[in-house]
C-alpha positions as CSV (number, residue, x, y, z in Angstrom):
1,M,6.2,1.2,15.1
2,E,3.4,-0.1,17.2
3,L,1.0,-2.7,15.9
4,I,-2.2,-4.2,17.4
5,L,-3.1,-7.3,15.3
6,C,-6.4,-8.7,16.3
7,G,-7.9,-12.1,15.8
8,G,-10.9,-10.8,14.0
9,G,-13.4,-10.0,16.8
10,S,-15.6,-7.0,17.4
11,G,-17.4,-5.3,20.2
12,E,-16.6,-6.7,23.6
13,Q,-14.1,-9.1,22.1
14,N,-11.9,-6.1,21.2
15,T,-12.1,-4.4,24.6
16,L,-8.4,-5.0,25.5
17,A,-7.2,-4.1,22.0
18,N,-9.0,-0.8,22.1
19,Q,-7.7,-0.1,25.6
20,K,-4.2,-0.7,24.3
21,L,-4.9,1.6,21.3
22,N,-6.1,4.3,23.7
23,E,-2.9,4.0,25.7
24,I,-0.4,4.5,22.8
25,I,-2.0,7.0,20.4
26,D,-1.7,10.8,20.2
27,H,-5.2,11.9,21.3
28,T,-5.0,15.2,19.4
29,R,-5.0,13.5,15.9
30,P,-7.8,11.5,14.1
31,I,-7.7,7.8,13.2
32,L,-7.8,6.8,9.5
33,Y,-10.2,3.9,8.9
34,V,-9.3,1.6,5.9
35,P,-12.3,-0.7,5.0
36,L,-10.9,-1.6,1.6
37,A,-10.6,-5.3,2.2
38,M,-14.4,-5.4,2.1
39,D,-16.4,-5.7,-1.1
40,E,-18.4,-2.5,-1.1
41,N,-21.2,-4.1,-3.1
42,N,-21.9,-6.4,-0.1
43,H,-20.7,-4.1,2.7
44,P,-21.3,-0.4,1.8
45,Y,-18.6,1.7,3.2
46,D,-21.1,4.1,4.8
47,S,-22.3,1.2,7.0
48,C,-18.7,0.3,7.7
49,Y,-18.1,3.8,8.9
50,E,-21.1,3.6,11.2
51,W,-19.6,0.3,12.6
52,I,-16.2,1.8,13.2
53,Q,-17.7,4.8,15.1
54,G,-19.3,2.3,17.5
55,E,-16.3,0.1,17.7
56,L,-14.0,3.0,18.7
57,A,-16.5,4.9,20.8
58,N,-14.4,4.5,24.0
59,V,-11.1,5.6,22.3
60,D,-10.2,9.2,23.0
61,I,-9.8,10.7,19.5
62,P,-11.2,13.9,17.9
63,S,-12.6,12.1,14.8
64,I,-12.4,9.1,12.5
65,E,-11.7,9.6,8.8
66,M,-12.2,7.0,6.1
67,V,-10.7,6.3,2.7
68,R,-12.9,4.8,-0.1
69,N,-10.3,3.6,-2.6
70,F,-6.7,2.5,-2.8
71,E,-5.5,5.5,-4.7
72,E,-6.8,7.8,-2.0
73,L,-5.0,5.7,0.6
74,A,-1.7,5.8,-1.4
75,S,-1.9,9.6,-1.6
76,K,-2.8,10.4,2.0
77,D,-0.3,12.0,4.4
78,L,-0.5,9.3,6.9
79,Q,1.6,11.1,9.5
80,Q,-1.3,13.4,10.3
81,Y,-3.2,10.4,11.9
82,S,-2.7,9.0,15.3
83,A,-3.3,5.5,13.9
84,L,-4.6,3.5,11.0
85,F,-7.5,1.1,11.6
86,I,-7.4,-1.6,8.9
87,G,-10.5,-3.8,8.8
88,G,-11.3,-7.3,7.5
89,G,-12.4,-8.8,4.3
90,N,-10.8,-10.8,1.5
91,T,-7.0,-10.8,2.3
92,Y,-5.9,-11.7,-1.2
93,K,-7.9,-9.0,-2.9
94,F,-6.7,-6.5,-0.3
95,L,-3.0,-7.3,-0.5
96,A,-3.1,-7.3,-4.3
97,R,-4.6,-3.9,-4.5
98,L,-2.3,-2.5,-1.8
99,K,0.7,-3.6,-3.9
100,Q,-0.8,-2.5,-7.3
101,S,-1.7,1.0,-6.0
102,G,1.6,1.7,-4.1
103,A,-0.3,1.9,-0.8
104,F,1.7,-1.1,0.5
105,H,5.0,0.9,0.4
106,H,3.2,4.0,1.7
107,I,2.0,2.1,4.8
108,R,5.5,0.5,5.3
109,D,6.9,4.0,5.3
110,Y,4.4,5.1,7.9
111,M,5.3,2.1,10.0
112,N,9.0,3.0,9.7
113,H,8.3,6.5,11.0
114,N,6.7,5.4,14.3
115,G,3.3,4.7,12.9
116,V,0.5,3.0,14.9
117,I,-1.7,0.5,13.2
118,I,-4.6,-1.6,14.5
119,G,-5.8,-4.4,12.2
120,G,-8.4,-7.1,12.4
121,S,-8.7,-10.4,10.4
122,A,-7.4,-9.5,6.9
123,G,-6.1,-6.3,8.4
124,A,-3.9,-8.3,10.7
125,V,-3.0,-11.2,8.4
126,I,-1.2,-8.8,5.9
127,F,1.3,-7.9,8.7
128,G,2.5,-11.5,8.9
129,Y,5.1,-13.2,6.7
130,D,2.8,-14.8,4.1
131,I,-1.0,-14.4,3.7
132,D,-1.3,-17.8,2.0
133,V,-1.9,-19.2,5.5
134,I,-5.5,-17.9,5.0
135,S,-6.1,-20.0,1.8
136,C,-8.5,-22.3,3.7
137,M,-10.7,-19.3,4.6
138,D,-10.3,-16.7,1.8
139,T,-10.5,-17.3,-2.0
140,N,-7.7,-16.0,-4.2
141,D,-10.0,-14.9,-7.0
142,V,-7.4,-12.2,-8.0
143,H,-4.8,-14.9,-8.7
144,L,-2.3,-13.2,-6.4
145,T,1.2,-14.8,-6.7
146,D,3.2,-12.5,-4.5
147,T,1.6,-13.4,-1.2
148,K,4.3,-12.0,1.1
149,G,3.0,-9.6,3.7
150,F,4.7,-6.9,5.7
151,N,6.6,-9.6,7.8
152,S,6.3,-7.5,11.0
153,I,6.6,-10.4,13.5
154,S,9.9,-12.1,12.8
155,G,8.9,-14.3,9.9
156,I,5.7,-15.6,11.5
157,S,2.4,-15.7,9.7
158,I,-1.0,-14.9,11.3
159,F,-4.2,-16.9,11.2
160,P,-7.4,-15.2,12.7
161,H,-10.7,-16.5,14.0
162,Y,-9.1,-19.7,15.2
163,T,-11.3,-21.9,17.5
164,N,-14.2,-19.5,17.3
165,R,-17.5,-21.1,16.3
166,K,-20.0,-19.7,13.9
167,S,-23.5,-19.5,15.4
168,K,-25.2,-20.3,12.0
169,L,-23.4,-23.6,11.8
170,T,-24.2,-26.9,13.5
171,D,-21.8,-28.4,16.0
172,E,-20.7,-30.9,13.3
173,E,-20.2,-28.2,10.7
174,N,-18.1,-26.2,13.2
175,E,-16.0,-29.2,14.0
176,Q,-15.4,-29.8,10.3
177,R,-14.5,-26.1,9.8
178,F,-12.0,-26.3,12.7
179,N,-10.4,-29.5,11.4
180,Q,-10.1,-28.0,7.9
181,F,-8.4,-24.9,9.3
182,T,-6.0,-27.0,11.5
183,N,-5.0,-29.3,8.7
184,S,-4.4,-26.4,6.3
185,I,-2.2,-24.5,8.9
186,I,-0.2,-27.6,9.7
187,K,0.6,-28.1,6.0
188,F,1.5,-24.4,5.7
189,S,3.8,-24.5,8.7
190,Q,5.6,-27.5,7.2
191,T,6.3,-25.8,3.9
192,V,6.3,-22.0,4.5
193,G,7.0,-21.3,8.2
194,E,5.7,-20.7,11.7
195,V,2.1,-19.5,12.4
196,I,0.3,-17.9,15.3
197,A,-3.4,-18.8,15.2
198,L,-5.5,-16.3,17.3
199,P,-9.0,-16.5,18.6
200,E,-11.1,-13.4,18.0
201,E,-10.6,-12.3,21.7
202,D,-6.8,-12.0,21.4
203,F,-4.3,-9.7,19.7
204,I,-0.6,-9.5,19.0
205,Y,1.1,-6.4,20.2
206,V,4.2,-5.3,18.4
207,H,6.4,-2.5,19.7
208,G,9.8,-2.4,18.0
209,D,11.4,-5.8,18.7
210,H,8.9,-6.6,21.5
211,I,6.1,-9.0,20.5
212,E,3.5,-10.4,22.9
213,V,0.0,-11.9,22.7
214,I,-2.7,-10.2,24.9
215,G,-6.3,-11.4,25.4
216,T,-8.5,-13.8,27.3
217,R,-8.3,-17.1,25.5
218,P,-5.6,-19.6,24.6
219,Y,-3.9,-19.2,21.2
220,Y,-1.9,-21.7,19.1
221,T,1.5,-21.9,17.4
222,F,2.2,-24.1,14.4
223,K,5.9,-24.9,13.7
224,N,7.1,-27.6,11.4
225,G,3.8,-29.3,11.6
226,I,3.7,-29.3,15.4
227,V,0.8,-27.6,17.1
228,E,1.2,-26.1,20.6
229,K,-1.6,-24.6,22.7
230,I,-0.4,-21.6,24.7
231,E,-2.3,-20.2,27.7
232,I,-2.6,-16.4,27.5
233,E,-0.5,-15.8,30.6
234,D,2.6,-17.3,28.8
235,K,2.4,-14.8,25.9
236,V,4.8,-14.8,23.0
237,I,7.8,-12.6,23.6
238,K,10.7,-12.3,21.2
């Protein structure tokens, strides 16, 4: 199992993540793109496919295939792919449908048979311990109660987009957004467990029992309500 769990960036922000992906995949097999966390009414999957082609333009693969529904994902022979690319969207909706369709166990089986996965935002959060860490960002309109993810990083949950500013917001609005995120994650760490909060430029790389953070900006850990800023050179290795 090798996982590249990104903080939710795109384009140049994912340069290092895509380089890592290019290092570890079988270049003779295609990548399977999973855009299903997105609401297709707002983000048509055809436009998502155009985006992923540009996003992975520098990754050496013969082609990119895409699934359009959870039933298709659950029935795919995932072993024919060099990697799964799981995109962002609403984490609650995505995890609920993964579990309802059986695709959750299908992906876990792929992981247990040396699968490679790259995920961003919601596509990264689901591989942590509990997705409820994202409650301050995503709405749980599907009323999901089983919020446990794949738990692929030793009981730690993942929070993306941390410390990144939205250009459409004022400085004051960005500050309020950051404080809201921080307070919510602190509370989560006190009641549920440890969190790694990633900026969009960083990613967690998991290879078996090896876990590290790679990127260009500091990330943060939350444990028992205590926040620690970690410079990227220090990494996280377990």
